[in-house]
BATOR-460832 format. One line per 4 residues: number of its first residue (from 1); their letters; for each residue x, y, z of N, C-alpha, C, O. Coordinates in steps of 0.001 Angstrom, whole numbers. Layout:
<sites>
NUM = A = X:Y:Z:X:Y:Z:X:Y:Z:X:Y:Z  ...
</sites>
This chain:
<sites>
1 = GLSP = -66598:-36484:-51739:-66680:-36614:-50106:-65104:-37087:-49943:-64674:-37324:-48815  -64344:-37203:-50989:-63198:-37783:-51050:-61901:-36881:-50343:-61843:-35694:-50662  -61246:-37221:-49745:-59764:-36303:-49320:-58975:-35936:-50497:-58872:-36655:-51491  -58317:-34575:-50323:-57347:-34016:-51329:-56620:-35381:-51632:-56438:-35895:-52736
5 = LTLL = -56302:-35778:-50570:-55267:-36676:-50590:-55201:-37907:-51046:-54132:-38483:-51247  -56472:-38472:-51270:-57241:-39398:-52101:-57519:-39328:-52959:-57780:-40272:-53704  -57607:-37657:-53324:-58341:-37158:-55115:-57048:-37620:-55709:-56999:-38359:-56692  -55799:-37065:-54949:-54248:-36841:-55532:-53504:-38613:-55564:-52288:-38777:-55662
9 = NYVP = -54277:-39524:-55485:-54424:-40610:-56029:-55023:-41165:-57031:-54495:-41659:-58027  -56178:-41086:-56763:-57532:-41802:-57832:-57170:-40838:-58874:-57143:-41527:-59894  -56854:-39546:-59220:-57171:-38900:-60215:-56393:-39604:-61063:-56958:-40436:-61773  -55023:-39436:-61165:-54388:-39894:-62255:-54518:-41283:-62681:-53829:-41496:-63678
13 = VVEQ = -55116:-42225:-62297:-56042:-43461:-62296:-57322:-43206:-63698:-57724:-43661:-64769  -57456:-42450:-62986:-59352:-42069:-64111:-58685:-41592:-65514:-58994:-41873:-66672  -57833:-40910:-65076:-57392:-39982:-66382:-56628:-40540:-67632:-56611:-40228:-68822  -55818:-41771:-66651:-55030:-42593:-67665:-56285:-43829:-68184:-56261:-44206:-69356
17 = FLAE = -56924:-44170:-67593:-58314:-44740:-68225:-59111:-44481:-69147:-59722:-45241:-69898  -59078:-42349:-69006:-60006:-42251:-70048:-59398:-41593:-71904:-59953:-41426:-72990  -57676:-41371:-71224:-56963:-41573:-72412:-56890:-42309:-73167:-56899:-42102:-74380  -56800:-43337:-72614:-56459:-45169:-73063:-57664:-45480:-73996:-57596:-46160:-75020
21 = RFHN = -59019:-44755:-73386:-60175:-44960:-73923:-60690:-44102:-75137:-61129:-44537:-76201  -60512:-42523:-74676:-60859:-42100:-75585:-59880:-41250:-76784:-60258:-40679:-77807  -58481:-41414:-76219:-57323:-40933:-77047:-57303:-39335:-76795:-56969:-38534:-77667  -57641:-39033:-75695:-57684:-37587:-75150:-58311:-36546:-75817:-58202:-35322:-75737
25 = SAPN = -59136:-37447:-76639:-60389:-36900:-77101:-61681:-36233:-75794:-61579:-36634:-74635  -62585:-35428:-76104:-64066:-35352:-75450:-63995:-36455:-74684:-63023:-37067:-75128  -64600:-37256:-73517:-64826:-38443:-73335:-66574:-38547:-73379:-67348:-37710:-72914  -66907:-39738:-74029:-68222:-40237:-74481:-68512:-41161:-73524:-68402:-42337:-73868
29 = FAML = -68940:-40867:-72134:-69153:-41915:-71248:-70306:-42322:-71193:-70572:-42655:-70038  -71387:-42506:-72093:-72228:-43546:-72759:-71822:-44684:-73213:-72467:-45733:-73199  -70568:-44489:-73698:-70199:-45557:-74984:-69458:-46584:-74330:-69216:-47652:-74892  -68871:-46163:-72506:-68254:-47038:-71876:-69076:-48168:-71973:-70297:-48145:-72132
33 = RARH = -68113:-49501:-71836:-69064:-51007:-71642:-67990:-51239:-70744:-67060:-50458:-70541  -68205:-52651:-70072:-67731:-53481:-68903:-66572:-53867:-69564:-65532:-53641:-68946  -66471:-54399:-70677:-65286:-54737:-71210:-64171:-53821:-71489:-63016:-54245:-71460  -64494:-52336:-71813:-63828:-51728:-71680:-62665:-51720:-70109:-61456:-51952:-70106
37 = VTGF = -63666:-51331:-68765:-63178:-51539:-67660:-61997:-52839:-67366:-60870:-52879:-66874  -62968:-53863:-67975:-61850:-54934:-67328:-60661:-54973:-68553:-59623:-55490:-68140  -60628:-54707:-69409:-59481:-54663:-70245:-58442:-53659:-69891:-57388:-53716:-70524  -58585:-52727:-68955:-57864:-51474:-68878:-57067:-52055:-67314:-55929:-51758:-66948
41 = VLRH = -58044:-52930:-66598:-57861:-53139:-65206:-56619:-55083:-65560:-55726:-55394:-64772  -56922:-55833:-66647:-55845:-56533:-66912:-54835:-56493:-67907:-54195:-57401:-68437  -54820:-55414:-68039:-53530:-54759:-68869:-52018:-54390:-68096:-50820:-54528:-68340  -53115:-53691:-66730:-52033:-52905:-66197:-52141:-53794:-64693:-50960:-54063:-64473
45 = AHQL = -52553:-54089:-64122:-52542:-54932:-62888:-51285:-55678:-62580:-50686:-55469:-61524  -50843:-56584:-63509:-49826:-56731:-63569:-48194:-56240:-63412:-47229:-56875:-62986  -48301:-54701:-63987:-47402:-54121:-63675:-47044:-53828:-62008:-45957:-53777:-61432  -48355:-53670:-61535:-48058:-53189:-60063:-47893:-54073:-59187:-47984:-55271:-59456
49 = SPVR = -47713:-53770:-58399:-47546:-54349:-56904:-49574:-54653:-56207:-50438:-53780:-56125  -49697:-55978:-55884:-51068:-55756:-55220:-51573:-54506:-54258:-52750:-54150:-54321  -50627:-53844:-53353:-51126:-53027:-52860:-51884:-51652:-54021:-52973:-51087:-53918  -50745:-51468:-55103:-50867:-50430:-55925:-52208:-50831:-56986:-52941:-50054:-57598
53 = AGLM = -52223:-52120:-56955:-53169:-52314:-58732:-54821:-52146:-57114:-55763:-51384:-57329  -54772:-52731:-56172:-55887:-52549:-55380:-56367:-51354:-55513:-57529:-51176:-55878  -55187:-49946:-55119:-55586:-48533:-55246:-56541:-48521:-56920:-57748:-48298:-57006  -55804:-48759:-57854:-56111:-48872:-59340:-57683:-48868:-58850:-58236:-47838:-58464
57 = VTAL = -58304:-50095:-58912:-59386:-50881:-58679:-60311:-50290:-57684:-61512:-50562:-57697  -59829:-49567:-56907:-61280:-49040:-55900:-60928:-47461:-56890:-61896:-47048:-57529  -59985:-46875:-56967:-60284:-45598:-57630:-61226:-45656:-58493:-62280:-45049:-58301  -60998:-46432:-59642:-61889:-46714:-60904:-63572:-47005:-60480:-64430:-46367:-61090
61 = RSFF = -63937:-47889:-59524:-64777:-48094:-58891:-65705:-46709:-58102:-66919:-46628:-58291  -65040:-45787:-57316:-65029:-44547:-57207:-65931:-43510:-58239:-66944:-42810:-58253  -64949:-43888:-58965:-64970:-42780:-60285:-66054:-42829:-61102:-66410:-41821:-61713  -66910:-44377:-61242:-67960:-44668:-61669:-69318:-45001:-61089:-70366:-45265:-61678
65 = RYLR = -68973:-44905:-59414:-70456:-44638:-58769:-70567:-43052:-59056:-71671:-42636:-59405  -69436:-42088:-58926:-70037:-40891:-59144:-70559:-40374:-60221:-71469:-39545:-60224  -69780:-41029:-61591:-70599:-40972:-62805:-71887:-41371:-62248:-72722:-40527:-61924  -72080:-42631:-62124:-73750:-42931:-61976:-74422:-42169:-61355:-75435:-41718:-61889
69 = CRGT = -73973:-41690:-59683:-74879:-40319:-59271:-75285:-39029:-59738:-76115:-38153:-59495  -74530:-39238:-60357:-74657:-37899:-61400:-75462:-37932:-62342:-75901:-36936:-62917  -75791:-39323:-62643:-77189:-39890:-64023:-76459:-39557:-65116:-77091:-39064:-66050  -74814:-39760:-65289:-74033:-39421:-66037:-74401:-40629:-67230:-74890:-40505:-68352
73 = ITTD = -73974:-41760:-66525:-74053:-43220:-66545:-75304:-44101:-65893:-75518:-44036:-64682  -76126:-44938:-66779:-76984:-45767:-66296:-76621:-47084:-65749:-77287:-47714:-64927  -75339:-47496:-66356:-74806:-49041:-66012:-74060:-49295:-64797:-73426:-48253:-64632  -73802:-50014:-63942:-73525:-49827:-62980:-72347:-50602:-62784:-72135:-51609:-62107
77 = LASC = -71267:-49560:-63903:-69829:-50356:-64607:-69082:-50245:-62555:-68389:-51261:-62513  -69013:-49836:-61704:-68126:-50357:-60498:-68335:-51514:-59865:-67687:-51819:-58864  -69619:-52570:-60580:-69489:-53661:-60146:-68843:-54139:-61072:-68342:-55185:-60661  -68412:-53844:-62717:-67410:-54450:-63194:-66577:-54712:-63203:-66279:-55636:-63961
81 = VPTV = -65236:-53903:-62100:-64438:-53542:-61720:-64205:-54956:-61161:-64781:-55528:-60236  -62882:-55505:-62228:-62797:-56947:-60846:-61647:-56918:-60112:-60648:-56282:-60448  -61777:-57815:-58771:-60973:-57959:-57714:-59632:-57961:-58046:-59125:-58601:-58968  -59066:-57218:-57259:-57389:-57786:-57174:-57136:-58328:-55454:-57437:-57764:-54402
85 = PNWS = -56597:-59379:-55660:-56191:-60549:-54672:-55245:-59631:-54265:-54515:-58935:-54969  -55364:-59726:-52471:-54491:-59113:-51359:-54793:-59738:-50344:-55671:-59469:-49525  -54055:-60619:-50366:-53959:-61080:-48954:-53737:-60968:-47601:-52666:-61513:-47333  -54590:-60228:-46054:-53488:-59503:-45334:-52378:-60485:-44334:-52354:-61684:-44057
89 = LSTL = -51555:-59375:-43990:-50365:-60365:-43963:-50184:-60967:-44627:-50321:-62055:-44068  -49828:-61197:-45961:-49195:-62187:-46853:-47746:-62244:-47316:-47072:-63115:-47867  -47450:-60697:-46789:-46167:-60479:-48098:-45384:-60128:-46465:-46002:-60234:-45405  -43730:-59646:-46587:-42956:-59113:-45654:-42957:-57558:-45896:-43083:-57144:-47049
93 = PRFL = -42852:-56890:-45090:-42233:-55476:-45115:-41290:-55319:-46058:-40310:-56055:-46165  -41557:-54303:-46821:-40204:-53936:-47875:-39375:-52811:-47549:-39535:-51707:-48071  -38422:-53088:-46630:-37283:-52393:-46267:-36246:-51933:-46708:-36135:-52054:-47928  -35271:-51349:-46093:-33973:-50915:-46771:-33122:-51200:-45439:-33888:-51204:-44476
97 = PTDD = -31748:-51448:-45054:-31252:-51926:-44224:-30627:-50331:-43346:-30416:-49465:-44195  -30336:-49869:-41974:-30147:-48733:-41611:-28941:-48137:-42438:-29236:-47141:-43098  -27860:-48497:-42504:-27035:-48225:-43361:-27484:-47581:-44815:-27274:-46403:-45106  -28121:-48516:-45668:-28343:-47644:-46832:-29478:-46566:-46771:-29548:-45710:-47653
101 = VERI = -30258:-46603:-45855:-30874:-45567:-45352:-30171:-43949:-45590:-30624:-42976:-46193  -28917:-44137:-44863:-28206:-43393:-43912:-27282:-42706:-45605:-27184:-41542:-45991  -26782:-43939:-46219:-26762:-43308:-47497:-26808:-42555:-48850:-26011:-41993:-49602  -28324:-42857:-48779:-29098:-42249:-49560:-29037:-40782:-48991:-28762:-39742:-49590
105 = LECC = -29398:-41002:-47547:-29363:-39306:-47274:-28456:-38593:-47293:-28601:-37380:-47136  -26953:-39319:-47546:-25787:-38515:-47298:-25168:-38299:-48724:-24330:-37438:-48991  -25778:-39336:-49726:-25769:-38772:-51258:-26037:-37912:-52097:-25545:-37616:-53186  -27496:-37234:-51046:-28251:-36572:-51912:-27313:-35161:-52191:-26587:-34714:-51303
109 = DRKT = -27406:-34624:-53324:-26619:-33253:-53794:-27236:-31968:-52769:-28183:-31266:-53124  -26570:-31812:-51534:-26850:-30401:-51389:-26489:-29043:-51308:-26779:-28090:-50585  -25527:-29328:-52594:-24937:-28045:-53266:-25803:-27352:-53826:-25561:-26153:-53968  -26815:-27792:-54213:-27908:-27010:-55085:-29297:-26683:-54515:-29614:-27239:-53464
113 = SVGR = -30007:-25981:-55002:-31609:-25721:-54238:-32326:-26467:-54405:-33284:-26616:-53646  -32128:-27177:-55421:-33092:-28734:-55744:-32974:-30089:-54740:-33844:-30846:-54310  -31672:-30061:-54579:-30887:-30779:-53829:-31176:-30760:-52757:-31661:-31793:-52295  -30973:-29322:-51691:-31515:-29340:-50727:-32824:-29340:-50330:-32980:-29375:-49109
117 = RNHA = -33936:-29307:-51092:-35493:-29829:-51132:-35718:-30984:-50979:-36505:-31441:-50149  -34972:-31690:-51861:-34987:-33371:-52296:-34570:-33749:-50663:-35264:-34521:-50001  -33579:-33219:-50226:-32878:-34053:-49106:-33810:-33903:-48090:-34081:-34865:-47370  -34560:-32357:-47872:-35187:-32291:-46851:-36430:-33095:-46957:-36905:-33530:-45908
121 = ILLL = -37099:-33384:-48234:-38715:-34544:-48338:-37737:-36003:-48142:-38529:-36876:-47787  -36738:-36419:-48211:-36059:-37562:-47964:-35673:-37513:-46416:-35460:-38679:-46085  -35541:-36891:-45623:-35285:-36918:-44379:-37099:-36983:-43685:-37448:-37861:-42897  -37946:-35984:-44140:-39360:-36545:-43648:-39793:-37601:-43622:-40397:-38066:-42655
125 = LARL = -39469:-38459:-45164:-40153:-39945:-45270:-38890:-40403:-44222:-39456:-40728:-43178  -37732:-40531:-44092:-36866:-41700:-43313:-37131:-41419:-42037:-37547:-42364:-41367  -36995:-40299:-41470:-37365:-39889:-40129:-38784:-40040:-39653:-38978:-40575:-38562  -39679:-39660:-40301:-41060:-39166:-39471:-41899:-40696:-40261:-42977:-41019:-39764
129 = GVRA = -41537:-41258:-41044:-42530:-42570:-42192:-43891:-41447:-42611:-45057:-41841:-42582  -43608:-40388:-42894:-44225:-39663:-43571:-44799:-40200:-44949:-43911:-40320:-45794  -46340:-40628:-45472:-46148:-40842:-46887:-46106:-40398:-47867:-45119:-39674:-47737  -46503:-40234:-49001:-45465:-39781:-50561:-46867:-38447:-50380:-46619:-37281:-50072
133 = GEVV = -48106:-38917:-50619:-49444:-38171:-50468:-49283:-36701:-49110:-49580:-35508:-49176  -48737:-37475:-48097:-48956:-36432:-47049:-47764:-35200:-47596:-47880:-33980:-47485  -46602:-35983:-48215:-45441:-34762:-48299:-45811:-33472:-49363:-45507:-32280:-49309  -46667:-34317:-50428:-47447:-33308:-51071:-48326:-32257:-51049:-48297:-31293:-51814
137 = GLSL = -49370:-32519:-49866:-50313:-32375:-49228:-49874:-31149:-47856:-50625:-30367:-47274  -48565:-31353:-47693:-47962:-30764:-46928:-48176:-29173:-47041:-48179:-28648:-48154  -48390:-28274:-45652:-48618:-26568:-46056:-48093:-25988:-44990:-48243:-26229:-43792  -47324:-25028:-45675:-47062:-24133:-44252:-47467:-23660:-43232:-46963:-23102:-42257
141 = DDID = -48504:-23956:-43573:-49499:-23354:-41848:-48966:-24936:-41149:-48516:-24836:-40007  -48982:-25819:-41525:-48342:-27449:-40898:-47701:-27357:-39669:-48000:-27974:-38647  -46606:-26378:-39857:-45372:-26308:-39408:-45504:-25286:-38590:-45668:-24107:-38904  -45394:-25971:-37022:-45269:-25222:-35775:-43720:-24605:-35702:-42923:-25542:-35687
145 = WSTG = -43181:-23545:-35661:-41721:-23883:-35353:-41698:-23223:-33479:-40722:-23466:-32769  -42650:-22588:-33062:-42718:-22482:-31911:-42605:-23332:-30603:-41901:-23367:-29594  -43853:-24116:-31243:-43535:-25578:-30536:-42417:-27009:-31120:-42180:-27917:-30323  -41978:-27033:-32172:-40919:-27954:-33080:-42242:-29090:-33346:-42134:-30209:-32844
149 = QITI = -42898:-28904:-33774:-43593:-29523:-34408:-44432:-29736:-35774:-44961:-28681:-36125  -44659:-30684:-36524:-45577:-30903:-37622:-46658:-31421:-37861:-46648:-32547:-37365  -47799:-31165:-38464:-48931:-31088:-38374:-49168:-32207:-39558:-49254:-31713:-40682  -49269:-33429:-39492:-49294:-34288:-40729:-50668:-34411:-40953:-51324:-34792:-39984
153 = RGKG = -51464:-34106:-42347:-52708:-34641:-42593:-53007:-35805:-43297:-53321:-35482:-44442  -53051:-36943:-43146:-52956:-37921:-43537:-54393:-38823:-44024:-55506:-38298:-43985  -54224:-39900:-44369:-55748:-40447:-44824:-56968:-40190:-43773:-56898:-40131:-42545  -58377:-40021:-44818:-59270:-40149:-44249:-59698:-38826:-43551:-60661:-38717:-42791
157 = GKSA = -58834:-37829:-43923:-58961:-36481:-43741:-58603:-36106:-41840:-58849:-35031:-41293  -57873:-37561:-41049:-57453:-37130:-39853:-55933:-36739:-39933:-55287:-37110:-40913  -55254:-35900:-38796:-54537:-35454:-38874:-53662:-35946:-37474:-54120:-36708:-36622  -52230:-35297:-37442:-51849:-36085:-36209:-50401:-34739:-35967:-49876:-33943:-36745
161 = QLPL = -50237:-34990:-34805:-48504:-33762:-34399:-47476:-34662:-34039:-47401:-35422:-33073  -46479:-34394:-35237:-45744:-35105:-34895:-43985:-34152:-34284:-43658:-33036:-34689  -43606:-34549:-33820:-42171:-33828:-33117:-41379:-33176:-34321:-41491:-33778:-35389  -40806:-32341:-34315:-39770:-32398:-35841:-38289:-32571:-35047:-37794:-31824:-34203
165 = AADV = -37845:-33622:-35530:-36091:-33926:-35562:-35729:-33115:-35814:-36272:-32281:-36538  -34039:-33007:-35014:-33308:-31536:-34893:-33419:-31761:-36855:-34070:-31172:-37717  -32400:-32928:-36894:-31755:-32725:-38727:-33029:-32466:-39321:-32735:-31571:-40113  -34585:-32725:-39486:-35457:-32522:-40460:-35936:-31294:-40302:-36217:-30690:-41337
169 = GAAL = -36141:-30644:-39054:-36304:-29197:-38608:-35147:-28157:-39659:-35307:-27196:-40412  -34112:-28878:-39256:-32970:-27591:-39657:-32927:-27597:-41594:-32634:-26611:-42270  -33341:-29115:-42200:-32822:-29071:-43577:-34477:-28139:-43954:-34368:-27197:-44740  -35803:-28424:-43422:-36799:-27816:-43611:-36753:-26160:-43643:-37378:-25464:-44443
173 = AAYL = -35995:-25749:-42739:-35760:-24531:-42336:-34832:-23780:-43134:-34844:-22552:-43228  -33917:-24662:-43783:-33076:-23967:-44946:-33466:-23925:-46393:-33077:-23204:-47312  -34458:-25027:-46334:-35136:-24836:-47592:-35954:-23316:-47413:-35742:-22345:-48138  -36523:-23339:-46751:-37827:-22483:-46554:-36986:-21105:-46627:-37639:-20116:-46961
177 = RHDR = -35574:-20922:-46346:-35056:-19486:-45962:-34884:-19198:-47045:-35586:-18246:-47387  -33887:-19807:-48224:-32819:-19744:-49086:-33115:-20701:-50238:-32675:-20174:-51260  -33660:-21856:-50504:-34329:-22573:-51627:-35701:-22112:-52471:-36058:-21808:-53609  -36233:-22280:-51072:-38109:-22347:-52073:-38337:-21157:-52601:-37974:-20071:-52150
181 = PRSA = -39098:-21427:-53806:-39238:-20206:-54704:-40486:-19205:-54703:-41532:-19841:-54828  -40653:-18025:-54612:-41170:-17292:-54153:-42647:-17602:-54706:-42654:-17479:-55930  -43752:-17922:-54247:-45241:-18182:-54920:-45948:-17751:-53896:-45474:-17477:-52793  -47257:-17662:-54254:-48703:-17637:-53773:-48804:-18673:-52668:-48870:-18511:-51450
185 = TRSV = -48800:-19749:-53381:-49124:-21359:-52568:-48488:-21360:-51449:-47454:-20773:-51128  -49062:-21946:-50960:-48974:-22391:-49413:-48094:-23809:-49418:-47394:-24114:-48453  -48197:-24566:-50501:-47860:-25487:-50360:-45841:-25437:-49852:-45041:-24577:-50219  -45618:-26364:-49165:-44359:-26321:-48443:-43235:-26654:-49258:-42215:-25971:-49348
189 = FLRH = -43518:-28010:-50004:-42522:-28485:-51146:-42903:-27722:-52699:-44088:-27746:-53032  -42092:-27183:-53450:-42472:-26448:-54797:-41785:-26986:-56288:-40557:-26972:-56381  -42457:-27368:-57223:-40992:-27095:-58381:-40320:-26124:-58282:-40449:-25213:-57464  -39538:-26238:-59117:-38659:-25411:-59680:-38486:-25255:-60516:-37364:-25012:-60960
193 = RAPL = -39940:-25342:-61419:-39937:-24724:-62674:-41146:-24172:-62742:-42023:-24416:-61913  -41325:-23235:-63923:-42600:-23060:-64026:-43603:-24177:-64347:-43161:-25267:-64711  -44827:-23990:-64244:-45392:-23325:-62885:-44758:-23932:-61545:-44370:-25071:-61287  -44802:-22515:-60633:-43884:-22567:-59304:-45281:-23099:-58643:-46257:-22362:-58509
197 = VGFG = -45266:-23865:-58423:-46876:-24653:-57621:-46297:-26081:-57235:-45384:-26601:-57877  -47039:-26808:-55882:-47119:-28060:-55313:-47027:-28789:-56311:-47696:-28584:-57323  -46130:-29821:-56182:-46152:-31238:-56915:-48063:-31618:-57233:-49095:-31268:-56658  -47782:-32433:-58356:-49004:-32764:-58444:-50089:-33962:-58035:-51313:-34054:-58130
201 = NSST = -48922:-34930:-57477:-49120:-36169:-57218:-48109:-36711:-56116:-47104:-36099:-55753  -48531:-37977:-55626:-47664:-38546:-54997:-46740:-39548:-55711:-45981:-40150:-54950  -46661:-39811:-56864:-45956:-39866:-57894:-44663:-39613:-58071:-43749:-40390:-58346  -44657:-38146:-57841:-43683:-37799:-58044:-42303:-37547:-56714:-41096:-37313:-56767
205 = ISSL = -43276:-37749:-55647:-42057:-38182:-54518:-41386:-39612:-54901:-40177:-39790:-54751  -41999:-40325:-55259:-41917:-41637:-55450:-40546:-41988:-56437:-39626:-42792:-56292  -40962:-40701:-57817:-39814:-40668:-58777:-38478:-40119:-57775:-37326:-40543:-57866  -38810:-39407:-57119:-37702:-38580:-56398:-37017:-39624:-55584:-35892:-39268:-55232
209 = VRRA = -37280:-40500:-55290:-37060:-41651:-54026:-36454:-42689:-55204:-35706:-43531:-54706  -36550:-42758:-56048:-36020:-43676:-56926:-34826:-43497:-57480:-33924:-44333:-57537  -34813:-41934:-58070:-33513:-41558:-58178:-32426:-41205:-57323:-31303:-40811:-57641  -32964:-41419:-56087:-31994:-41222:-55045:-31440:-42446:-54803:-30225:-42597:-54676
213 = LKHA = -32018:-43088:-54749:-31074:-45127:-54391:-30864:-44955:-55796:-29852:-45656:-55821  -30934:-44762:-56428:-30134:-44914:-58246:-28963:-44128:-57589:-27905:-44724:-57389  -29077:-43015:-57295:-27643:-42136:-56984:-26830:-42311:-55800:-25770:-41725:-55581  -27424:-43195:-55018:-26474:-43904:-54062:-26157:-45446:-54205:-25845:-46098:-53209
217 = GVES = -26230:-45933:-55269:-26141:-46991:-55753:-26864:-47959:-54698:-26484:-49129:-54649  -27770:-47570:-53953:-28471:-48942:-53227:-29538:-50034:-54022:-30722:-49738:-54182  -29122:-50963:-54361:-30175:-51914:-55192:-31918:-52185:-54291:-31956:-52023:-53072  -32497:-52365:-54639:-33825:-52817:-54128:-34401:-53140:-55224:-34028:-52903:-56373
221 = THTG = -35537:-53814:-54779:-36524:-54096:-55286:-38108:-53352:-55889:-38912:-53273:-56818  -37630:-52790:-54059:-38716:-52069:-54034:-38282:-50222:-53816:-37621:-49873:-52838  -38693:-49362:-54705:-38094:-48160:-54533:-39042:-47001:-54783:-38893:-46181:-55689  -39686:-47004:-54206:-41258:-46015:-54026:-40617:-45623:-52817:-39659:-46083:-52196
225 = AHVL = -41704:-44251:-52562:-41395:-43774:-51583:-41772:-44382:-50111:-41598:-43835:-49022  -42370:-45740:-50399:-43086:-46005:-48929:-42279:-46921:-48463:-42732:-47601:-47542  -40629:-47264:-49024:-39845:-48455:-48480:-38954:-47911:-47620:-38069:-48562:-47063  -39188:-46456:-47446:-38498:-45580:-46535:-39437:-45421:-45512:-38968:-44796:-44561
229 = RHSL = -40700:-45799:-45362:-41720:-45737:-44310:-41552:-47188:-43365:-41320:-47224:-42157  -41736:-48324:-44262:-41091:-49434:-44500:-39688:-49756:-42858:-39738:-50421:-41824  -38717:-48907:-43456:-37436:-49264:-43432:-37776:-48359:-42191:-37783:-49140:-41239  -38102:-46918:-41675:-37809:-46460:-40437:-38760:-47545:-39560:-38127:-47894:-38564
233 = ATSL = -39982:-48134:-39623:-40477:-49418:-38809:-39847:-50249:-38207:-39899:-50556:-37016  -39123:-50703:-39163:-38253:-52015:-38948:-36933:-51562:-38394:-36364:-52380:-37671  -36349:-50423:-38598:-35313:-50012:-37398:-35707:-49379:-36334:-34772:-48958:-35652  -37119:-49080:-35804:-37431:-49057:-34695:-37760:-50000:-33912:-37478:-49913:-32717
237 = LRQG = -38239:-50792:-34279:-38408:-52627:-33853:-37278:-53063:-33721:-37211:-53641:-32636  -36197:-53096:-34342:-34494:-53608:-33910:-34153:-53051:-32613:-33515:-53615:-31724  -34701:-51756:-32601:-34134:-51049:-31802:-34790:-51347:-30630:-34144:-50771:-29755  -36022:-52120:-29959:-36499:-51850:-28824:-37863:-51389:-29121:-38726:-51690:-28296
241 = GSLD = -38271:-50583:-30349:-39489:-50037:-30261:-40598:-50794:-29826:-40193:-51875:-30252  -41851:-51103:-29227:-42831:-51861:-29234:-43627:-51448:-30713:-43459:-50396:-31330  -44502:-52536:-31081:-45677:-52238:-32205:-46838:-51274:-32166:-47314:-50644:-33110  -47288:-51278:-30616:-47780:-49699:-30255:-47512:-48634:-30663:-48269:-47803:-31164
245 = EIGE = -45974:-48555:-30405:-45041:-47115:-30240:-44672:-46611:-31908:-44709:-45452:-32319  -44273:-47992:-32798:-44469:-47655:-33989:-45857:-47601:-34723:-45847:-46968:-35779  -46911:-48098:-34381:-48331:-47957:-34887:-48736:-46429:-34597:-49102:-45530:-35355  -48541:-46477:-33275:-48522:-44734:-33245:-47461:-43470:-33764:-47888:-42325:-33918
249 = LLRH = -46624:-43686:-33908:-45874:-43091:-34978:-45908:-42950:-36294:-45456:-41922:-36799  -46540:-44132:-37196:-47166:-43981:-38784:-47904:-43836:-38812:-48391:-43862:-39943  -49041:-43449:-37389:-50301:-43663:-37457:-51430:-44731:-38308:-52319:-44501:-39128  -51126:-45471:-37933:-52331:-46785:-38389:-53143:-46685:-37343:-52859:-46698:-36145
253 = QSPN = -54572:-46546:-38079:-55670:-46622:-37909:-55872:-48178:-36961:-56420:-48112:-35861  -55535:-49104:-37333:-55822:-50575:-36900:-54658:-51150:-36040:-53766:-51404:-36850  -54293:-51434:-34951:-52748:-52500:-34634:-52934:-53969:-35722:-52312:-55023:-35590  -53774:-53711:-36586:-53416:-55307:-37300:-52243:-54707:-38688:-51331:-55330:-39232
257 = TTAI = -52625:-53598:-38877:-51843:-52788:-39782:-50219:-52915:-39380:-49319:-53219:-40162  -50107:-52658:-38206:-48722:-52600:-37572:-48138:-54073:-37675:-47066:-54416:-38173  -48978:-54746:-37162:-48233:-56384:-36787:-47344:-56929:-38196:-46305:-57584:-38116  -47925:-56553:-39338:-47305:-57213:-40554:-45613:-56991:-39502:-45298:-57914:-38751
261 = YAKV = -45028:-56179:-39561:-43622:-55608:-38487:-43412:-57163:-37826:-42474:-57865:-38207  -44139:-57513:-37054:-43680:-58658:-36379:-42958:-59667:-36842:-42362:-60453:-36107  -42961:-59716:-38108:-42485:-60739:-39303:-41595:-60710:-39323:-41004:-61763:-39562  -40711:-59298:-39052:-38796:-59052:-39420:-38404:-59088:-38175:-37197:-59025:-37939
265 = DVTA = -39483:-59213:-36973:-38667:-59130:-35089:-38208:-60284:-34923:-39024:-61046:-34404  -36574:-61009:-35310:-36100:-62177:-35027:-36050:-62017:-33814:-35871:-63005:-33103  -36160:-61047:-33385:-35130:-61764:-31707:-36593:-62059:-31131:-36472:-63126:-30529  -38032:-61586:-31019:-39120:-62189:-30751:-38984:-63612:-31387:-38926:-64756:-30936
269 = LHTL = -38954:-62990:-32750:-39470:-64886:-33166:-38495:-65957:-32711:-38795:-67129:-32939  -37666:-65749:-32258:-36835:-66374:-31938:-37385:-67453:-30533:-36972:-68554:-30168  -38477:-66558:-29996:-38652:-67042:-28213:-40083:-68291:-28900:-40723:-69038:-28160  -40283:-68188:-30530:-41542:-68613:-30544:-41010:-70458:-31526:-41618:-71524:-31628
273 = ALPW = -39943:-70091:-31929:-39511:-70657:-33152:-39089:-72270:-31970:-38590:-72199:-30846  -39543:-73711:-32804:-39707:-74508:-32065:-38400:-75158:-32321:-38064:-74819:-33456  -37027:-76351:-31511:-36404:-76878:-31992:-36930:-77768:-33160:-38080:-78177:-33319  -35287:-78079:-34328:-35739:-78932:-34600:-36199:-80112:-35085:-35721:-80126:-36219
277 = PGGG = -36661:-80852:-34984:-36867:-82518:-34928:-35411:-82745:-34711:-34944:-81633:-34955  -34488:-83470:-34419:-33456:-84307:-34898:-31849:-83040:-34801:-30695:-83466:-34766  -32133:-81862:-34783:-31474:-81236:-34720:-30088:-80992:-33847:-28960:-80617:-34166  -30787:-81433:-32426:-29307:-81833:-31624:-28453:-82582:-31898:-27470:-82594:-31157
281 = R = -28489:-83364:-32894:-27691:-84829:-33230:-26682:-84596:-34217:-25978:-85525:-34612
</sites>
């Protein structure tokens, strides 16, 4: 019952777990034990951000529940998956200054078909706040050129229509007209090497962003695709956008998800700050 976008994120985790446990041989699920599950999580969780580590354990729980539902295993391995602590609103949103975002877009090599494809992807991330998995799942049928709108199919099978900004629409049109390889697949963005199909998962988009940051000389501790989504929200907030407007653009299901950006709204925070005792002396 999982959405295609969720599967794109979950399947690589499961594949990695099975590859490490069975070394690419046919998996014998009856041989799985709790120590195999906890060992995998302990080896990899510290290498990931709290959010990605949380996705990892959620993917494993979902997979083990699926195996038990099918009768492939009898042990409740889902209950053996450790919990990764990730306290709500405990961090600052990771974002790049607006000048750095523009430098990334400008440094994208638009003299090649691959560069123009990547530029269109980066514009979607930076101008519309589209998630990496949503870029992967974007179909030719999702673009309505007559109305200048694009349908984004997000989490939980929900979809939303967003207006195509002029530069985003121009980049997409140019890519589709001149650079997209001929293929029967309906995915908007395709690999440029055989097989000519859509990207396998969202990690490909994050790798693309990581290379773009390096090429532009932008230093950041956060280099995944989501950093451009956070950067858009932060930029809109500093331009006077409200949290409600930002939440609507980013398609947040709960206002609490957007609330984290209040931490970087320095202008509004000034009104809440109390004078430091003795600071006037």
